[in-house]
TIROKE-244425 format. One record per residue (C-alpha): residue in three letters; x, y, z. Coordinates in Angstrom, 3 decimals, padded with zeros to 6 digits. Layout:
BEGIN
(node ALA; (X; Y; Z));
...
end
This chain:
BEGIN
(node MET; (-008.421; 016.165; 025.541));
(node SER; (-007.860; 016.067; 021.741));
(node ILE; (-008.877; 013.153; 019.523));
(node ALA; (-005.246; 012.297; 018.867));
(node SER; (-004.484; 012.259; 022.584));
(node ARG; (-007.412; 009.973; 023.368));
(node ASN; (-006.373; 007.631; 020.553));
(node ASN; (-002.835; 007.463; 021.862));
(node LEU; (-004.196; 006.085; 025.115));
(node LEU; (-006.065; 003.370; 023.267));
(node PHE; (-003.790; 002.168; 020.505));
(node ALA; (-000.375; 000.554; 020.410));
(node SER; (002.144; 002.267; 018.163));
(node ALA; (004.102; 000.649; 015.316));
(node GLY; (002.800; -002.004; 012.953));
(node LEU; (001.959; -003.028; 009.442));
(node LEU; (-000.193; -001.580; 006.661));
(node VAL; (-000.936; 000.092; 003.378));
(node ALA; (-003.349; 002.879; 001.972));
(node PHE; (-004.697; 004.718; -001.105));
(node CYS; (-006.449; 007.890; -002.209));
(node ALA; (-009.558; 009.706; -001.109));
(node CYS; (-012.297; 010.573; -003.484));
(node SER; (-015.618; 012.415; -003.780));
(node PRO; (-018.033; 013.098; -000.901));
(node PRO; (-019.798; 009.942; 000.313));
(node SER; (-023.228; 009.021; -000.934));
(node LYS; (-023.887; 006.120; 001.424));
(node THR; (-022.489; 004.517; 004.557));
(node THR; (-021.272; 000.945; 005.092));
(node THR; (-020.258; -000.491; 008.463));
(node ALA; (-017.380; -002.980; 008.584));
(node ASN; (-018.515; -004.756; 011.734));
(node GLY; (-020.646; -007.738; 010.728));
(node PRO; (-020.838; -010.706; 008.347));
(node ALA; (-023.036; -008.829; 005.891));
(node SER; (-020.643; -005.889; 005.672));
(node ALA; (-019.449; -004.987; 002.184));
(node ALA; (-016.128; -003.983; 003.740));
(node SER; (-015.460; -007.388; 005.350));
(node GLY; (-012.132; -008.822; 004.225));
(node LYS; (-011.582; -005.903; 001.872));
(node ARG; (-008.968; -003.278; 001.147));
(node ILE; (-010.363; 000.168; 001.887));
(node ARG; (-008.776; 003.232; 000.311));
(node GLY; (-009.904; 006.680; 001.307));
(node THR; (-009.667; 009.710; 003.572));
(node ILE; (-010.412; 009.905; 007.275));
(node VAL; (-013.572; 011.938; 007.900));
(node SER; (-013.781; 011.608; 011.666));
(node VAL; (-012.243; 009.668; 014.554));
(node SER; (-013.534; 008.764; 018.003));
(node PRO; (-011.902; 006.610; 020.691));
(node SER; (-013.631; 003.520; 019.292));
(node THR; (-014.499; 004.204; 015.627));
(node MET; (-013.182; 005.850; 012.484));
(node MET; (-015.189; 007.036; 009.465));
(node VAL; (-013.423; 006.792; 006.101));
(node SER; (-014.694; 008.387; 002.883));
(node THR; (-014.095; 006.251; -000.221));
(node GLY; (-015.004; 006.550; -003.877));
(node THR; (-018.243; 004.622; -003.300));
(node GLY; (-019.357; 006.046; 000.049));
(node SER; (-018.334; 006.110; 003.696));
(node VAL; (-017.174; 003.166; 005.787));
(node LYS; (-017.379; 003.081; 009.583));
(node LEU; (-014.581; 001.046; 011.166));
(node ALA; (-014.229; -000.186; 014.733));
(node LEU; (-010.874; 000.639; 016.358));
(node ALA; (-009.361; -001.910; 018.733));
(node PRO; (-006.623; -001.403; 021.353));
(node SER; (-004.398; -003.786; 019.370));
(node LEU; (-004.610; -001.636; 016.247));
(node ARG; (-001.243; -001.223; 014.521));
(node VAL; (-000.414; 001.846; 012.436));
(node LEU; (002.303; 002.469; 009.881));
(node GLY; (003.238; 005.804; 008.338));
(node VAL; (003.783; 006.272; 004.615));
(node VAL; (006.416; 008.801; 003.482));
(node LYS; (007.878; 009.767; 000.118));
(node ALA; (010.919; 007.945; -001.269));
(node THR; (012.867; 008.067; -004.543));
(node SER; (014.179; 005.641; -007.132));
(node ALA; (017.594; 005.877; -005.432));
(node ASP; (016.043; 004.069; -002.448));
(node VAL; (015.039; 001.087; -004.618));
(node LYS; (018.410; -000.636; -004.503));
(node PRO; (019.563; -004.269; -004.444));
(node GLY; (018.794; -006.034; -001.193));
(node VAL; (015.792; -003.984; -000.069));
(node PHE; (012.427; -005.684; 000.423));
(node VAL; (009.622; -004.072; -001.576));
(node GLY; (006.017; -004.513; -002.609));
(node ILE; (005.053; -003.507; -006.153));
(node ALA; (001.555; -003.384; -007.622));
(node ASN; (001.952; -004.055; -011.343));
(node VAL; (-000.042; -004.616; -014.519));
(node PRO; (000.777; -006.101; -017.952));
(node VAL; (001.677; -003.449; -020.545));
(node ALA; (003.122; -004.181; -023.992));
(node GLY; (004.462; -007.593; -023.051));
(node SER; (006.013; -006.654; -019.711));
(node MET; (004.841; -005.972; -016.175));
(node ARG; (004.638; -002.245; -015.423));
(node ALA; (004.746; -000.924; -011.845));
(node LEU; (001.841; 001.171; -010.589));
(node ASP; (003.709; 001.949; -007.374));
(node VAL; (006.675; 000.834; -005.289));
(node VAL; (006.487; 000.402; -001.505));
(node ILE; (009.745; -000.008; 000.437));
(node PHE; (009.377; -002.082; 003.604));
(node PRO; (011.450; -001.596; 006.747));
(node GLU; (013.854; -004.436; 007.534));
(node SER; (011.586; -005.541; 010.381));
(node MET; (008.882; -006.356; 007.801));
(node ARG; (011.101; -008.365; 005.453));
(node GLY; (009.091; -011.327; 004.156));
(node ALA; (005.656; -009.706; 004.675));
(node GLY; (003.278; -010.920; 001.953));
(node GLU; (006.164; -012.403; -000.011));
(node GLY; (005.263; -013.745; -003.442));
(node ASN; (003.514; -012.801; -006.686));
(node TYR; (-000.296; -012.871; -006.601));
(node PRO; (-003.477; -011.105; -007.809));
(node TRP; (-004.101; -007.810; -006.047));
(node ASP; (-007.009; -005.845; -007.516));
(node PRO; (-008.886; -007.945; -010.104));
(node GLN; (-011.553; -005.237; -010.317));
(node GLY; (-009.420; -002.728; -008.494));
(node MET; (-008.920; 000.958; -008.758));
(node PRO; (-009.645; 003.219; -011.760));
(node SER; (-007.711; 003.204; -015.048));
(node ALA; (-004.783; 000.758; -015.222));
(node ARG; (-006.010; -001.438; -012.378));
(node ASN; (-009.379; -001.933; -014.038));
(node ALA; (-007.964; -002.668; -017.483));
(node HIS; (-006.378; -006.036; -016.737));
(node GLY; (-006.419; -006.455; -012.971));
(node SER; (-003.214; -005.905; -011.052));
(node MET; (-000.668; -008.178; -009.419));
(node MET; (001.196; -007.630; -006.155));
(node THR; (004.834; -008.684; -006.132));
(node ASN; (006.559; -008.656; -002.732));
(node GLY; (010.210; -009.620; -002.615));
(node THR; (013.830; -008.514; -002.614));
(node VAL; (015.248; -006.250; -005.293));
(node SER; (017.842; -008.252; -007.248));
(node SER; (021.079; -006.644; -008.398));
(node GLY; (020.612; -008.158; -011.834));
(node GLU; (024.355; -008.545; -012.228));
(node THR; (025.689; -011.085; -014.693));
(node HIS; (028.788; -013.246; -014.330));
(node GLY; (031.758; -011.649; -016.015));
(node SER; (031.826; -008.229; -017.680));
(node MET; (030.907; -006.778; -021.046));
(node MET; (031.993; -003.584; -022.851));
(node THR; (029.284; -001.728; -024.769));
(node ASN; (030.202; 001.344; -026.849));
(node GLY; (027.470; 003.416; -028.414));
(node THR; (025.204; 006.431; -028.196));
(node VAL; (023.393; 007.169; -024.938));
(node ALA; (019.634; 007.390; -025.365));
(node ARG; (017.147; 008.599; -022.792));
(node HIS; (014.679; 005.917; -021.741));
(node THR; (011.222; 007.276; -021.016));
(node THR; (009.558; 003.932; -020.345));
(node GLY; (011.354; 003.380; -017.046));
(node ALA; (013.955; 001.156; -015.455));
(node ALA; (013.605; -002.630; -015.286));
(node ILE; (014.305; -004.337; -011.974));
(node THR; (013.919; -007.946; -010.884));
(node ILE; (012.078; -008.877; -007.690));
(node SER; (013.060; -012.228; -006.182));
(node TYR; (010.809; -014.161; -003.820));
(node LYS; (010.513; -017.717; -002.563));
(node GLY; (009.886; -019.926; -005.549));
(node GLY; (010.559; -017.418; -008.300));
(node SER; (011.298; -013.940; -009.558));
(node GLN; (009.561; -011.252; -011.602));
(node PRO; (011.072; -008.532; -013.813));
(node ILE; (009.108; -005.290; -013.515));
(node VAL; (009.514; -001.990; -015.360));
(node VAL; (009.237; 001.025; -013.035));
(node PRO; (008.155; 004.078; -015.069));
(node PRO; (009.450; 007.526; -014.045));
(node ASN; (005.996; 008.612; -012.849));
(node ALA; (005.348; 005.601; -010.587));
(node PRO; (004.971; 006.771; -006.968));
(node ILE; (007.632; 005.408; -004.606));
(node VAL; (007.028; 005.416; -000.858));
(node ARG; (008.585; 004.043; 002.299));
(node LEU; (006.821; 002.515; 005.316));
(node VAL; (007.916; 003.874; 008.688));
(node PRO; (006.845; 003.288; 012.306));
(node GLY; (003.636; 005.163; 013.089));
(node SER; (001.169; 005.736; 015.880));
(node SER; (-002.508; 006.516; 016.348));
(node ALA; (-001.590; 010.210; 016.421));
(node LEU; (-001.560; 009.958; 012.602));
(node LEU; (-005.273; 009.080; 012.545));
(node LEU; (-006.594; 012.581; 011.928));
(node PRO; (-009.402; 013.903; 009.686));
(node GLY; (-008.086; 014.537; 006.189));
(node ALA; (-005.324; 011.919; 006.327));
(node HIS; (-005.216; 009.427; 003.452));
(node VAL; (-005.391; 005.799; 004.546));
(node PHE; (-005.273; 002.258; 003.241));
(node VAL; (-007.123; -000.164; 005.506));
(node MET; (-007.044; -003.939; 005.290));
(node THR; (-009.848; -005.765; 007.066));
(node LYS; (-010.020; -009.440; 007.990));
(node SER; (-012.910; -011.764; 008.729));
(node ASN; (-012.881; -014.017; 011.784));
(node GLY; (-015.880; -016.128; 012.764));
(node GLY; (-018.278; -014.007; 010.754));
(node ARG; (-016.991; -010.740; 012.192));
(node SER; (-014.649; -008.330; 010.442));
(node SER; (-011.961; -006.232; 012.034));
(node ILE; (-009.082; -004.031; 010.949));
(node ALA; (-005.982; -006.045; 010.127));
(node ARG; (-003.709; -003.126; 009.199));
(node ILE; (-003.782; 000.636; 008.631));
(node MET; (-001.323; 002.706; 006.617));
(node VAL; (-001.533; 006.466; 006.964));
(node GLY; (000.055; 009.009; 004.632));
(node GLU; (002.225; 011.542; 006.462));
(node ARG; (002.356; 015.216; 005.458));
(node GLY; (-000.273; 014.764; 002.760));
(node VAL; (001.191; 011.630; 001.154));
(node VAL; (-001.374; 009.378; -000.490));
(node PRO; (-000.429; 005.701; 000.051));
(node PRO; (-000.459; 004.355; -003.505));
(node MET; (-001.047; 000.637; -002.978));
end
């Protein structure tokens, strides 16, 4: 029986999650199973190295992490989307950083309607975070509904069309506030879709969120990139 088949017998399909890129070969191993674990309550971004019915090894930029897999594990797939999918009314999550006086998106994640309200708000995401932009200032996560940005009444503007290379500005509304964010043309845009444990295969890019409960850590969510997609969160 294949690894994917065994996993399908153990895990429930569908769920919530998010993931990021894989990096260089591991230099050390950390186990996310106890109170002293460096992975406890963390976001783990990497590539699946191996999977068994009860554990999964993930290679990250700082080493390998061994994760325990529970029957209640929920998996979500991550697929490519486009700027045309980021339209008024959809619920999104955007990691963003301050650039030149505005908030600039690092990525855009489109949630299915069934996940509307998940993590809603505007809060710190990676204070020490990932390389480059995330390390420079620390990033924020803004989860909310894309606003149409329409004004009352109409205006006529005549002039010369100029190409904007900095990106399009959208407003994300959430309970208690809103946040304008510029989405540059090169920001990755992805959509979350129902997944299953069959996606947990060596080489797949994942984003794993762990949680701590009574001194023990466990997987809260897993997002798996489909067809080579790297979850950008």
